[in-house]
C-alpha positions in Angstrom: -0.1 0.0 0.0 2.9 2.4 0.8 4.3 1.8 -2.6 1.0 2.8 -4.2 0.8 5.9 -2.1 4.4 7.0 -3.0 4.0 6.2 -6.5 0.8 8.2 -6.7 2.4 11.2 -4.9 5.3 11.2 -7.3 3.1 10.9 -10.3 0.8 13.7 -9.0 3.9 15.9 -8.3 5.5 15.2 -11.5 2.1 16.0 -13.2 1.9 19.3 -11.3 5.4 20.2 -12.2 4.9 19.5 -15.8 1.7 21.7 -15.9 3.4 24.6 -14.1 6.4 24.5 -16.4 4.2 24.3 -19.5 2.1 27.3 -18.2 5.2 29.3 -17.4 6.6 28.5 -21.0 3.3 29.7 -22.5 3.3 32.8 -20.7 7.1 33.8 -21.4 8.0 32.1 -24.5 8.6 34.4 -27.3 7.8 37.5 -25.5 10.3 40.3 -26.4 10.4 44.0 -26.1 9.4 46.0 -29.3 12.2 48.6 -28.4 15.0 47.8 -25.9 14.0 49.5 -22.5 10.6 50.4 -23.7 7.3 49.0 -22.1 5.7 47.5 -25.2 6.2 43.8 -25.6 5.2 41.5 -28.5 5.1 38.0 -29.5 5.1 38.6 -33.4 8.5 37.0 -34.0 7.6 33.9 -31.9 4.4 33.2 -34.1 6.4 32.1 -36.9 9.7 31.0 -35.0 10.5 27.8 -33.0 8.4 28.9 -30.0 5.2 29.2 -32.4 3.5 26.4 -30.5 4.0 28.4 -26.9 3.1 31.7 -28.5 0.0 30.5 -30.1 -1.0 28.6 -26.9 -0.8 31.9 -25.1 -3.5 33.5 -27.1 -5.7 30.3 -26.9 -5.6 30.0 -23.2 -7.1 33.6 -23.0 -9.8 32.4 -25.6 -8.4 34.5 -28.4 -7.3 33.7 -31.9 -3.5 34.4 -32.3 -2.7 37.3 -34.9 -2.0 36.2 -38.4 1.9 36.7 -38.8 2.6 39.3 -41.4 -1.2 40.8 -41.5 -1.7 41.9 -38.0 0.8 43.1 -35.4 0.1 43.3 -31.7 2.0 44.7 -28.7 1.0 44.9 -25.0 2.4 47.2 -22.2 2.0 46.7 -18.5 4.3 49.5 -17.4 4.9 53.1 -18.4 8.0 54.5 -20.1 9.5 54.8 -16.6 9.0 51.2 -15.8 6.2 51.7 -13.3 3.1 49.3 -13.5 0.2 50.8 -14.9 -2.3 51.6 -12.2 -6.0 52.7 -12.5 -5.3 55.6 -10.0 -3.0 57.3 -12.4 -3.5 59.4 -15.5 -1.4 58.5 -18.5 -0.5 60.6 -21.6 0.0 58.3 -24.8 1.7 60.0 -27.6 2.2 58.4 -31.0 5.8 58.2 -31.9 5.7 57.5 -35.6 3.3 57.6 -38.5 0.8 54.7 -37.3 -0.6 52.1 -40.0 -3.9 52.9 -41.8 -5.8 50.9 -39.1 -4.8 50.5 -35.5 -6.6 50.0 -32.2 -5.4 50.8 -28.7 -7.6 49.2 -25.9 -7.4 48.8 -22.1 -7.3 45.3 -20.4 -8.2 44.4 -16.9 -6.0 41.8 -15.4 -3.8 41.4 -18.3 -6.3 39.3 -20.5 -8.4 40.6 -23.3 -11.6 39.1 -22.5 -14.8 40.6 -20.8 -12.5 42.8 -18.9 -11.8 44.9 -22.0 -13.1 48.3 -21.2 -12.4 50.9 -23.8 -10.8 51.4 -27.2 -9.3 54.3 -29.2 -9.0 53.5 -33.0 -7.5 55.1 -36.0 -11.1 56.0 -37.1 -12.4 57.4 -33.9 -9.4 59.6 -32.7 -9.0 63.3 -33.3 -5.4 64.4 -34.4 -4.0 67.9 -33.6 -3.6 70.3 -36.6 0.0 69.4 -37.0 -1.0 65.7 -37.3 0.3 64.6 -33.9 -1.8 62.2 -31.8 -2.3 62.3 -28.0 -4.6 60.1 -26.0 -5.2 60.5 -22.3 -5.8 57.3 -20.4 -7.5 57.6 -16.9 -10.3 56.3 -14.9 -12.1 59.7 -14.7 -13.0 61.3 -18.1 -10.5 63.6 -19.8 -10.8 66.1 -22.5 -10.0 65.3 -26.0 -8.9 61.6 -26.9 -9.8 59.6 -23.8 -9.2 56.0 -23.1 -11.0 54.8 -20.0 -8.9 52.7 -17.6 -10.8 49.6 -16.1 -11.5 49.5 -12.5 -9.3 46.5 -11.6 -5.9 47.0 -9.9 -3.8 45.2 -12.8 -4.2 46.9 -16.0 -2.5 46.8 -19.4 -2.6 48.3 -22.9 -3.2 46.4 -26.2 -2.0 47.8 -29.5 -3.2 46.1 -32.6 -2.6 47.2 -36.2 -3.0 46.0 -39.6 0.2 46.0 -41.3 2.1 44.1 -44.1 5.1 44.2 -41.8 6.2 40.9 -40.3 6.8 42.1 -36.8 6.3 45.4 -34.7 9.5 47.4 -35.4 8.8 50.5 -33.4 7.0 51.5 -30.1 3.7 52.5 -31.2 3.0 55.1 -28.4 5.0 56.6 -25.5 3.3 56.0 -22.1 4.0 59.0 -19.8 2.6 59.2 -16.2 1.0 62.7 -15.6 -0.2 62.0 -12.1 -1.7 59.7 -9.5 -4.6 60.2 -7.1 
């Protein structure tokens, strides 16, 4: 009987360790910074590389279809440009760095997963550009004048940038994320 109990314990421990290592691999494989030292991270290169299985599994675990390599680019940020975690109690200024693709979307996510927690989105066809063509979006919980992106009520939040592009990978940070202040 003891052998059975020990064998079952070892098997259960091995199964738990295997599941944990697979989950950690799915969450971290292929996740690369878009620009060194910046907050935006992407799995674009991994979707067609050797870690494609894990990169696709990351999207599938969240109930999403992986973006098509070479057609849709996607990047996520969980920190501002200063490296501080995004918090709902703060206000952020998002400024477009370079000309953006013809279609793009910037949305907020609650808890780091694009599911029912998705709160708001700013898109290429809904934002208002300044007279000089520049684009600034304020992200905060309370309403802000101009282009406003509502932050979700959960503690942990992230930003998701999606764009239609013929480029195979995100090559430049889409927006700077500057913390304006916190309450």
